[in-house]
MIMARPA-859262 format. One record per atom (N, C-alpha, C): chain; atom name; z, y, x. Coordinates in pm, 1 decimal. Atoms other than C-alpha are relative to their C-alpha. Layout:
# residues N
> ch	at	z	y	x
> A	CA	Z	Y	X;
...
This chain:
# residues 84
> ch	at	z	y	x
> A	N	103.9	-112.9	-27.7;
> A	CA	503.9	-4645.6	2791.2;
> A	C	-47.2	50.8	-135.7;
> A	N	34.5	-42.1	143.3;
> A	CA	412.7	-4650.5	2418.2;
> A	C	84.6	83.6	-78.5;
> A	N	-89.8	-88.1	55.7;
> A	CA	720.3	-4503.2	2301.3;
> A	C	-26.4	143.6	77.6;
> A	N	0.8	-106.6	-83.8;
> A	CA	678.6	-4226.2	2573.0;
> A	C	-128.8	94.9	-42.7;
> A	N	150.2	-44.4	36.8;
> A	CA	310.5	-4162.9	2461.4;
> A	C	27.7	47.8	-134.8;
> A	N	-2.2	-53.0	135.1;
> A	CA	399.9	-4143.0	2106.9;
> A	C	84.4	138.5	-26.4;
> A	N	-103.0	-97.3	-2.8;
> A	CA	690.9	-3903.9	2176.8;
> A	C	-109.3	130.8	23.0;
> A	N	73.7	-89.9	-20.9;
> A	CA	445.7	-3680.6	2355.5;
> A	C	-79.9	56.9	-73.1;
> A	N	99.9	-52.1	99.7;
> A	CA	180.0	-3680.9	2107.6;
> A	C	72.4	40.4	-132.2;
> A	N	-71.2	-78.5	89.9;
> A	CA	419.3	-3585.7	1832.9;
> A	C	37.8	132.6	26.6;
> A	N	-32.8	-138.1	-37.7;
> A	CA	552.7	-3290.1	2029.8;
> A	C	-122.8	93.7	4.1;
> A	N	141.5	-65.6	6.8;
> A	CA	170.3	-3183.3	2071.6;
> A	C	-14.2	38.8	-135.3;
> A	N	48.9	-11.9	147.7;
> A	CA	99.3	-3221.2	1716.8;
> A	C	80.6	136.2	-71.2;
> A	N	-90.1	-103.0	36.1;
> A	CA	396.0	-3003.1	1656.9;
> A	C	-23.7	110.5	11.5;
> A	N	50.7	-145.0	-47.1;
> A	CA	317.4	-2737.4	1862.4;
> A	C	-126.0	32.9	-21.1;
> A	N	139.6	-48.6	41.7;
> A	CA	-45.9	-2729.2	1787.8;
> A	C	3.3	67.0	-136.6;
> A	N	1.7	-56.0	175.0;
> A	CA	26.7	-2679.3	1405.3;
> A	C	110.3	142.7	-1.2;
> A	N	-77.9	-103.0	-18.0;
> A	CA	298.6	-2437.7	1486.8;
> A	C	-70.9	154.6	71.1;
> A	N	96.7	-85.9	-49.3;
> A	CA	51.5	-2232.7	1697.6;
> A	C	-84.8	63.6	-102.3;
> A	N	123.9	-33.7	144.4;
> A	CA	-200.5	-2226.5	1405.8;
> A	C	88.8	82.6	-80.9;
> A	N	-47.4	-55.5	101.8;
> A	CA	59.6	-2121.0	1161.7;
> A	C	49.5	123.6	43.4;
> A	N	-34.9	-136.6	-44.2;
> A	CA	190.5	-1834.1	1372.7;
> A	C	-110.2	97.3	12.2;
> A	N	112.1	-116.6	3.0;
> A	CA	-150.5	-1691.8	1402.2;
> A	C	-68.4	11.4	-146.8;
> A	N	41.9	-6.6	151.5;
> A	CA	-184.0	-1751.4	1009.2;
> A	C	-116.1	-66.1	0.7;
> A	N	145.6	92.2	20.4;
> A	CA	-460.3	-1997.9	1024.5;
> A	C	36.5	-138.8	-44.4;
> A	N	-10.4	144.5	43.3;
> A	CA	-490.9	-2330.1	878.4;
> A	C	-70.5	-117.4	45.4;
> A	N	75.5	113.3	-95.8;
> A	CA	-690.6	-2494.0	1154.3;
> A	C	43.5	4.9	132.4;
> A	N	-23.8	-44.3	-118.6;
> A	CA	-608.8	-2545.5	1483.8;
> A	C	-115.3	14.1	68.7;
> A	N	119.5	-40.1	-80.1;
> A	CA	-848.6	-2413.8	1744.6;
> A	C	0.9	-22.4	152.8;
> A	N	-19.2	36.5	-147.2;
> A	CA	-929.4	-2461.5	2108.0;
> A	C	70.9	109.4	87.2;
> A	N	-61.8	-79.7	-57.7;
> A	CA	-744.9	-2149.9	2170.3;
> A	C	169.5	-40.8	-5.6;
> A	N	-147.0	75.3	29.7;
> A	CA	-413.3	-2348.2	2038.1;
> A	C	21.1	-92.4	124.8;
> A	N	-2.4	92.8	-110.6;
> A	CA	-505.3	-2617.9	2289.2;
> A	C	6.7	54.2	111.7;
> A	N	1.8	-59.2	-123.6;
> A	CA	-543.1	-2397.4	2558.9;
> A	C	163.1	51.8	41.5;
> A	N	-145.9	-71.0	4.7;
> A	CA	-192.8	-2235.2	2469.1;
> A	C	100.6	-120.4	36.5;
> A	N	-84.9	115.4	-42.3;
> A	CA	-36.6	-2594.8	2474.3;
> A	C	-19.5	-36.5	161.6;
> A	N	6.3	57.1	-145.2;
> A	CA	-182.2	-2680.1	2827.5;
> A	C	17.5	123.6	91.8;
> A	N	-17.8	-103.8	-101.9;
> A	CA	-95.1	-2341.6	2990.7;
> A	C	97.1	-7.4	111.1;
> A	N	-74.6	12.2	-109.9;
> A	CA	157.1	-2470.7	3202.1;
> A	C	-36.7	-144.5	79.3;
> A	N	63.6	115.5	-94.8;
> A	CA	-72.9	-2747.3	3328.9;
> A	C	-143.8	64.8	62.8;
> A	N	113.6	-76.5	-64.3;
> A	CA	-328.5	-2548.7	3583.5;
> A	C	-124.6	-88.8	-15.8;
> A	N	118.1	74.0	0.1;
> A	CA	-533.2	-2839.4	3631.5;
> A	C	-79.0	-49.7	-120.5;
> A	N	32.0	35.1	160.0;
> A	CA	-569.5	-2954.1	3250.5;
> A	C	-64.1	118.7	-6.1;
> A	N	52.0	-120.9	55.8;
> A	CA	-624.7	-2579.6	3171.7;
> A	C	-147.2	30.2	56.5;
> A	N	127.6	-20.9	-72.1;
> A	CA	-906.9	-2557.9	3435.8;
> A	C	-99.0	-97.7	-42.3;
> A	N	78.0	110.3	70.8;
> A	CA	-1049.5	-2881.3	3309.1;
> A	C	-97.1	58.2	-140.0;
> A	N	38.0	-22.7	150.1;
> A	CA	-1063.5	-2762.5	2939.3;
> A	C	-99.9	160.5	33.2;
> A	N	64.9	-108.4	-31.2;
> A	CA	-1194.9	-2398.3	3073.6;
> A	C	-168.6	-42.2	45.2;
> A	N	125.7	29.7	-34.5;
> A	CA	-1491.5	-2577.7	3234.7;
> A	C	-60.9	-89.3	-110.0;
> A	N	71.1	103.4	74.5;
> A	CA	-1577.0	-2818.9	2950.9;
> A	C	-15.9	112.5	-126.6;
> A	N	-13.8	-86.0	103.0;
> A	CA	-1498.5	-2533.5	2682.8;
> A	C	15.5	146.4	44.6;
> A	N	-27.0	-140.9	-37.0;
> A	CA	-1562.6	-2184.8	2814.1;
> A	C	64.9	91.8	-109.5;
> A	N	-44.8	-79.2	113.5;
> A	CA	-1371.9	-1915.7	2644.4;
> A	C	-123.6	109.7	-24.1;
> A	N	87.3	-102.0	51.1;
> A	CA	-1550.5	-1663.7	2438.9;
> A	C	36.4	153.0	69.1;
> A	N	-32.8	-127.6	-59.9;
> A	CA	-1583.7	-1304.5	2593.9;
> A	C	45.8	105.3	-99.4;
> A	N	-48.3	-67.7	86.1;
> A	CA	-1524.9	-1150.7	2267.3;
> A	C	74.1	-69.6	-118.2;
> A	N	-95.5	62.6	105.3;
> A	CA	-1244.4	-1254.8	2025.6;
> A	C	-101.1	4.4	-130.9;
> A	N	72.5	16.4	107.2;
> A	CA	-1396.2	-1375.5	1718.4;
> A	C	59.8	38.6	-115.8;
> A	N	-73.8	-83.1	114.6;
> A	CA	-1289.2	-1141.1	1421.8;
> A	C	-107.5	-32.3	-113.4;
> A	N	82.5	25.9	110.0;
> A	CA	-1423.4	-1264.6	1106.5;
> A	C	18.9	77.5	-119.7;
> A	N	-37.7	-87.8	120.5;
> A	CA	-1458.6	-1048.6	789.3;
> A	C	38.1	-86.3	-107.1;
> A	N	-63.4	89.0	103.2;
> A	CA	-1277.4	-1152.2	481.5;
> A	C	-109.8	-95.5	-67.4;
> A	N	113.9	72.4	66.4;
> A	CA	-1620.5	-1272.2	333.8;
> A	C	-20.0	-113.6	63.8;
> A	N	44.6	110.7	-95.9;
> A	CA	-1694.9	-1466.7	637.8;
> A	C	113.0	-116.4	-34.4;
> A	N	-133.1	84.7	-2.9;
> A	CA	-1328.9	-1611.9	627.2;
> A	C	40.7	-101.6	-125.2;
> A	N	-3.0	53.1	163.1;
> A	CA	-1354.0	-1702.0	229.9;
> A	C	-99.4	-138.6	21.9;
> A	N	108.3	129.2	20.1;
> A	CA	-1647.5	-1936.7	290.6;
> A	C	54.2	-115.4	87.0;
> A	N	-46.9	127.0	-52.1;
> A	CA	-1593.1	-2302.2	312.5;
> A	C	-72.3	-90.9	104.9;
> A	N	113.3	99.1	-82.2;
> A	CA	-1877.8	-2388.4	529.2;
> A	C	50.1	-7.3	152.6;
> A	N	-50.1	21.1	-168.4;
> A	CA	-1800.5	-2524.3	888.0;
> A	C	-100.8	-94.1	55.2;
> A	N	111.9	64.6	-72.4;
> A	CA	-2056.3	-2632.3	1138.5;
> A	C	70.7	-112.0	55.1;
> A	N	-43.6	108.5	-63.4;
> A	CA	-2058.2	-2947.8	1300.6;
> A	C	40.0	13.3	128.7;
> A	N	-34.0	-17.8	-115.3;
> A	CA	-1989.4	-2790.8	1628.2;
> A	C	141.0	70.9	0.3;
> A	N	-118.2	-56.3	-6.5;
> A	CA	-1688.1	-2622.5	1522.8;
> A	C	140.8	-93.9	27.0;
> A	N	-90.8	87.6	-52.9;
> A	CA	-1386.6	-2751.4	1715.9;
> A	C	156.4	30.7	-68.4;
> A	N	-106.3	-56.1	50.5;
> A	CA	-1118.6	-2690.0	1467.5;
> A	C	49.5	-144.6	-88.9;
> A	N	-41.5	93.2	84.9;
> A	CA	-892.1	-2938.9	1266.4;
> A	C	65.6	52.5	-89.6;
> A	N	-37.2	-25.6	145.7;
> A	CA	-765.9	-2912.4	916.8;
> A	C	152.2	-37.5	32.2;
> A	N	-131.1	34.1	-7.4;
> A	CA	-378.0	-2900.4	913.7;
> A	C	41.5	-105.2	-103.1;
> A	N	-37.0	109.7	120.6;
> A	CA	-364.8	-3091.0	578.9;
> A	C	-27.6	-127.8	59.7;
> A	N	9.0	138.2	-55.9;
> A	CA	-471.9	-3379.8	787.6;
> A	C	102.6	-74.6	40.5;
> A	N	-94.0	24.3	-73.9;
> A	CA	-174.4	-3397.9	979.8;
> A	C	146.7	42.7	-102.6;
> A	N	-143.1	-43.2	62.2;
> A	CA	114.3	-3234.7	741.9;
> A	C	2.5	-96.3	-138.5;
> A	N	-33.2	78.8	123.7;
> A	CA	290.5	-3460.0	489.9;
> A	C	26.9	69.8	-141.3;
């Protein structure tokens, strides 16, 4: 059981990092998690009820994206925490 769970978590981690890299980001966002769960409708529905999607895409200007300030409610994970 532990080996199976370890394998699934390794796959999820790899996929989440790939989604973020593809979007040219250095952080994993809720959108990446939604993309990971796209084939599990009940899990996706649970995520949508817990974390509703924004109606407008978050387009940051260059000045805002360069700032290193991160709010406490920001649901992102730094890639450097998981990449060797």
